[in-house]
C-alpha positions in Angstrom: -171.8 -19.5 82.7 -168.5 -18.2 81.3 -168.5 -14.5 80.4 -166.3 -13.6 77.4 -163.7 -11.0 78.2 -162.6 -8.6 75.5 -159.1 -9.0 74.2 -156.5 -6.4 74.9 -155.1 -6.5 71.4 -158.5 -5.8 69.8 -159.7 -3.8 68.0 -156.5 -2.8 66.2 -157.4 0.8 65.2 -153.9 1.8 63.9 -152.0 1.1 60.7 -148.4 0.0 60.1 -146.4 3.2 60.0 -143.8 2.0 57.4 -146.6 1.2 55.0 -148.5 4.5 55.5 -145.3 6.6 55.2 -144.4 4.8 52.0 -147.9 5.3 50.5 -147.9 9.0 51.4 -144.2 9.4 50.4 -143.4 11.2 53.6 -139.8 11.5 54.8 -139.1 11.8 58.5 -136.6 14.1 60.2 -134.1 12.8 62.7 -134.7 12.9 66.4 -132.4 12.3 69.4 -132.2 8.8 70.9 -134.4 8.1 73.8 -132.8 8.1 77.3 -132.8 5.0 79.4 -136.2 4.9 81.1 -136.8 3.4 84.5 -139.7 3.0 86.9 -139.5 4.9 90.2 -138.9 2.7 93.3 -141.3 4.7 95.4 -144.2 7.1 94.7 -145.3 10.0 96.8 -148.9 10.1 98.0 -151.5 12.7 97.1 -151.7 15.2 100.0 -153.2 18.4 98.5 -155.2 17.3 95.4 -156.1 19.9 92.9 -159.8 20.7 92.2 -159.0 21.3 88.5 -162.0 20.0 86.4 -162.1 17.0 84.2 -163.0 18.1 80.6 -164.0 16.3 77.4 -161.1 15.8 75.0 -162.1 17.7 71.9 -159.5 19.1 69.6 -159.1 19.5 65.8 -155.7 17.8 65.7 -156.4 15.1 68.3 -158.5 12.1 67.4 -160.3 10.0 70.1 -160.1 6.3 69.2 -161.8 5.0 72.5 -160.3 1.5 72.2 -161.9 0.0 75.3 -165.3 1.2 74.3 -165.0 -0.3 70.8 -163.6 -3.5 72.3 -166.7 -4.0 74.4 -165.3 -3.6 77.9 -168.3 -3.3 80.3 -167.4 0.0 82.0 -165.7 1.7 79.1 -167.1 5.0 77.8 -167.3 6.3 74.2 -165.4 9.5 74.7 -162.2 10.7 76.5 -161.6 13.1 79.4 -158.5 14.8 80.9 -157.8 17.4 83.5 -158.1 20.9 81.9 -154.3 21.7 82.2 -153.4 18.3 80.8 -155.5 18.8 77.8 -154.0 22.2 77.3 -150.5 20.6 77.3 -151.6 17.9 74.9 -153.0 20.5 72.6 -149.7 22.3 72.7 -148.0 19.1 71.6 -150.5 18.6 68.7 -150.0 22.2 67.5 -146.2 21.9 67.5 -146.2 18.8 65.3 -145.2 19.2 61.7 -148.0 19.9 59.1 -150.1 16.8 58.4 -149.3 15.3 61.8 -151.5 15.0 64.8 -152.3 12.8 67.8 -154.7 9.9 68.5 -156.0 8.8 71.9 -156.5 5.2 72.8 -157.6 6.0 76.4 -157.5 8.8 78.9 -159.4 9.2 82.2 -160.7 5.9 83.3 -163.4 5.2 86.0 -162.4 2.9 88.8 -164.8 0.2 87.7 -163.0 0.0 84.3 -159.6 0.0 86.0 -160.7 -3.0 88.1 -162.1 -4.8 85.0 -158.8 -4.3 83.1 -156.6 -5.2 86.0 -158.4 -8.5 86.7 -158.4 -9.4 83.1 -154.7 -8.8 82.8 -153.6 -10.5 86.0 -156.1 -13.3 86.5 -153.6 -15.4 84.5 -150.0 -15.7 85.7 -147.1 -14.6 83.7 -147.6 -10.9 83.1 -145.0 -8.8 84.9 -146.3 -6.0 87.2 -146.5 -2.5 85.9 -148.7 -2.8 82.8 -152.0 -2.3 84.5 -152.4 -0.7 87.9 -154.6 -2.1 90.6 -158.0 -0.3 91.1 -156.9 1.3 94.4 -159.9 3.3 95.9 -157.6 5.2 98.3 -157.7 8.9 97.2 -154.0 9.2 98.3 -152.9 6.5 96.0 -155.1 6.5 92.9 -154.2 4.6 89.7 -152.8 6.9 87.1 -155.8 6.9 84.7 -158.3 7.6 87.5 -156.6 11.0 88.0 -157.3 12.4 84.6 -153.6 13.1 84.3 -152.8 10.1 82.1 -153.3 9.5 78.5 -152.5 6.7 76.0 -151.5 8.3 72.8 -149.9 7.8 69.4 -149.3 9.8 66.2 -151.5 10.3 63.2 -150.5 11.5 59.7 -153.2 12.8 57.4 -155.6 11.6 60.1 -154.4 8.0 59.9 -153.6 6.5 63.4 -150.2 4.8 63.5 -148.9 1.8 65.4 -145.3 2.4 66.4 -143.8 -1.0 66.1 -146.1 -2.6 68.7 -149.9 -2.1 69.2 -151.7 -0.6 72.1 -151.8 -2.9 75.1 -149.1 -5.1 73.6 -147.8 -6.5 76.9 -144.4 -7.6 75.7 -140.8 -6.3 75.8 -141.4 -4.7 72.4 -143.9 -2.3 74.0 -141.0 -0.7 76.0 -140.6 2.9 75.0 -136.9 2.4 74.2 -137.3 -1.2 72.7 -136.6 -0.1 69.2 -133.5 2.0 69.9 -131.4 -0.7 68.2 -133.6 -1.0 65.2 -133.2 1.8 62.7 -136.4 2.5 60.8 -139.6 4.6 60.8 -141.1 3.1 64.0 -137.9 4.0 66.0 -138.0 7.6 64.5 -141.7 8.0 65.3 -141.3 6.8 68.9 -138.5 9.3 69.3 -140.8 12.0 67.7 -143.6 11.2 70.0 -141.4 11.0 73.1 -139.6 14.3 72.6 -142.8 16.1 71.6 -144.5 15.0 74.8 -141.5 15.6 77.1 -141.2 19.1 75.8 -144.7 19.8 77.2 -143.8 18.3 80.6 -145.2 14.7 80.3 -143.3 11.7 81.5 -143.4 8.4 79.6 -144.0 5.0 81.2 -140.9 2.9 80.6 -142.8 -0.3 79.6 -145.5 1.3 77.4 -144.5 3.7 74.6 -148.0 5.1 74.4 -148.6 5.8 78.1 -147.7 9.3 79.4 -148.6 11.2 82.6 -148.6 14.7 84.0 -149.5 15.7 87.6 -149.7 12.0 88.8 -147.8 10.2 91.5 -145.4 8.7 88.9 -144.9 12.1 87.3 -144.1 13.5 90.8 -141.6 10.7 91.5 -139.8 11.3 88.2 -139.7 15.1 88.3 -139.3 15.7 92.0 -142.6 17.5 92.4 -145.6 17.0 94.5 -148.5 15.0 93.0 -151.2 17.4 91.7 -154.1 15.1 91.0 -156.2 12.7 93.1 -159.2 10.7 91.8 -161.1 12.7 89.2 -164.8 12.9 88.7 -166.5 14.3 85.6 -168.5 17.4 86.0 -172.3 16.8 86.1 -172.5 19.1 83.0 -170.1 16.9 81.1 -171.6 13.9 79.3 -169.8 10.6 80.0 -171.7 8.2 77.8 
């Protein structure tokens, strides 16, 4: 019997940013262009993992969309969790945004079972370049980014409306590159710049091939910043509900 696998592009929980900004009559400030983003050639291993707890993502200016849960992936959970310091940094970003603006979360900490489910669904068919979905590596020295609790998939909201910034979540095309719109003036380019520089100011690094994917304390973050990785695999506290 064939089991139906959820689609990566469903559900679409964001709205077209140009349409929303026109409806609300919101003008955008200018932001600097994005730098050229590249993927590190090597990643350091986790040697001294932090015991910092994984905490539920609850904040007045951060909405949890839980895309994978709503799409029906078998191992997806209805909430979102991050390392405590990562959530603190994300809250700092949300508070620093202009009035009426906030953040929305597609996905954050991810159990290894869900990572495996997503990886196989993405790469069971040839053609997708590597880098979009990490293998479900169980080695605590080389965990996939989302398993660490230091990675979050994020976009902007305005008046509580989640925005798609020129390409949807899990759009595995060249248009999903963080800098893909640098040659296309318009609200999506400005909003990608706004999101990028807001997150960089708090210490996050942005994945080159996914505008929504940012990390802090992970192996990729360490490779890009010259630091030692902070986080190995994360496990929710027994006191924290995970579904």
